[in-house]
N, C-alpha and C positions, 0 to 999 in steps of 0.2 A: 538662427533665432528662435529661443526655446518657443514651446505651445503657449506658456503663459505669457510670455512677451507678447507674442501676436494677439494673443485675446484681450490684453489692455488696450492695444491698439488698435481694436475695430470699435467705431462709432457704436455699432448695433449687435445684439446677439438674438438668439431663437428663443421664445418662450409661447407656449400654447399656440402654435402656428403663427406667432406674430414675429415682428422686427421691433425690438424695444431696446431703450437707451442701455449703452453698458452702466454700470453701477457705478456710484462717484456723486457728488457735491455739484447740483445744477444751479444757476442763477437766473431768476427773470433778467431778458434783456431788455434794457431802458428802450430801445429803437422799435421793438416789436412787441409791445402790450398793450393792453386797454382794459382797465379796470371800473367798469360802469354799471351804473342801475336802470331801474323802469319804474315808476311809480305812475297811479292813474290821478288825473286833474279833473275836479268836478264831476268825476263820475264817468267820463265819456271819454278823456282821450290822454295818450301815454308821453310823460314827462321823462325824458332822458338826462343823465347827466353821467359824469365820470370824475375819477380822482386822476390826477396828471401827476402825482408823486407816489409810487409803490414799490416793495421790494419784496421780494419771497426766493426762499431757499428750497428746492426740493434735493430730499436725499436719496436717492434711486438704490434701493439694496438689492443684494446678489438675488434673494427672493422678492421679485417686486411688489408681491403684496406685503413687503414688510418696509416699503418705502416712507418718506414722512415727508409735510408739507409745513412749512412757516411763513406766512405773510405778512408783512405791516403798512399800513395803510396810512399817509396825512391827510388828516381829514381837512387841514387846511387848504389843500389843493382841490378842492371840491368845485366844478364849475358844471353849472346847466347851460352858459352861456346867457345867463339873464342875470346883471347885477344886483338887483334887489331881490330876487327870489335867492339869490346866492349868499347874501347876506344873513337872511331868515333861517336858511338851514343851516349854516353856519352858528347861529345865536343859539342862545340858551333854551328855545322851543325846541330845536332838536339836536345837532351833532354838539354843540358847545364846545368848540373847538379850544378855545381858552384852557378850559379844564379838562380835556380831552383830546390832547394833539393826536391821536392814534386811533386806527382799528385794526385790532390784530386777530389773525384764524392760527390756530394749532390744530395739525390733525391729529387724528387718534385710531384710525384705521383706514385701511383700502381694500375694497373687493371689486373682482373683476365683473362685468355684467356682458360680454362677450361682444363681437362684433356688431357694427352698426347698421342699423335697418339700410342707413344711404345707399351702401353698395349694392343690396338686394334691388333697391329701386332704380341704381344706375343698370343693372344687369337687365332689369325688365324693360328699361328705355332703350335700350341696345334693341330688342327685340320689335320694337314697337315704331320705331326712326329710322328709316333708312340710311341718314346721315351718320348712325351710330355701327352699322352694320360692320364698318370696318374697324371697331375697338373689339380686339381679340380677346379671349380667352385667358391668356397669360398678361395681359394688362388688368383683367381684372382681379385675377391671383395676387399679382404684386399689390394692388393696393387692398386688399384682404390683408395683406401681411402686416401694413402700416397700421391699420386703423383699428381702433378697438374702443370701447365706452368703460370707464371704471368709476364707482363709486367711491368718493373720499369724504369721511365720517371727520368731525372736528370740534373744537370749541370756538365759536366767535364771539368775540367782547368789543360789544361798543357803548360808549359811554361807560359806566361801572357796573353793565351788565352780561354776564357771559352766558351762553345758550350753546347747545348741541345745535349743527346743521349737518346735510349731507349736501357736497358739491358732487353734481352730476357730471364728470369729466369726459368728455370726448377727445380721446389720444389720436393725435394729428400726423404720426410717425416721427422719427430718428433718421439724422442723416449728420454728414460731414458738411459745412457749409464750404464756399470758397476761400474763407480764411482759413482754412484747418481746425475750426473750431465744432466740436461735436454737439449737436443740437437736437433737440425736440420741440413739438408743438402741440398745443392743447387749446381747447375751449372748454370753460365751465360754468355753471349756471347752477342757482338756487335761488329758493323765494323764503322770504323770512315775513313774519307781522311784526311792524316795525315798533308796535306796542308792547310787545313783549321785551323791547330793551331799552323801556321806557321812553319812546319816541311818541307819545300821547297828544300832542297838540292837534287841533283842528276845529273846522267851523263847520255847524250844520246847516243843510243848505234847506231853503224854504220849499223848494219842490222835493225834497228829501232826499237823503243820502249826507254825504260828507265830500267837504271841499279837497281833502286830500285821502287816497286810498290807504287801507292799512297795510295790503300787500307791497312788497316789494321784490323785485327780482333783481338778483344780483348778476352780473356778467361779468367773467374773467377770461381773456384769451391772450395768447403770444406764444412768444419762445423762451425756452430754458437754453444755457449755455454751461454746458462742461468746464467746472474748475479744476486748474491745475495747480498742483503744489508748489 
């Protein structure tokens, strides 16, 4: 077997001291995903919601910094687990799902931000906690090879408005799963001002402030599976 053939059969490769996915097209795994959001209610409490239906394709390049992402979210699949609130969010005041059935994201660039601070925190905990003393330096080094942080810039379209955003993506690692599929995991977040996308409905509170916060935190997490020809 040639070296080239062997390389295509490996689920990971080395880059900048990391183990990253092999080049190719990866699809978001329906069974291991969460596309959610958080917004403030009455200026005091977070309300969480999610979209049950979403699809994403990640094309991992030979140079990982040339990789690209495209995601499509079905607005009708929104749920905050409260029927009246869901109906309002799907209506004309907010997402207007009848006229705008999807939210879309297309990446325009990827930059590497280095390894996660969490690994360093883990190492510090090891030195403070007797139960952590058994965690070997090799174990921490292996974790370092899997985890890193990237910024993914791109254009986000909500309703009929498109704005640039930056997703802060924590890369969780790549490997081959028990079914022989090559996968990688990630968690990405960004914050937007909903009024920038035409979602301007609100109610002023008698005590000051607004019923619905303007800042919305978007959270995307999951696994992507490499597609075969």
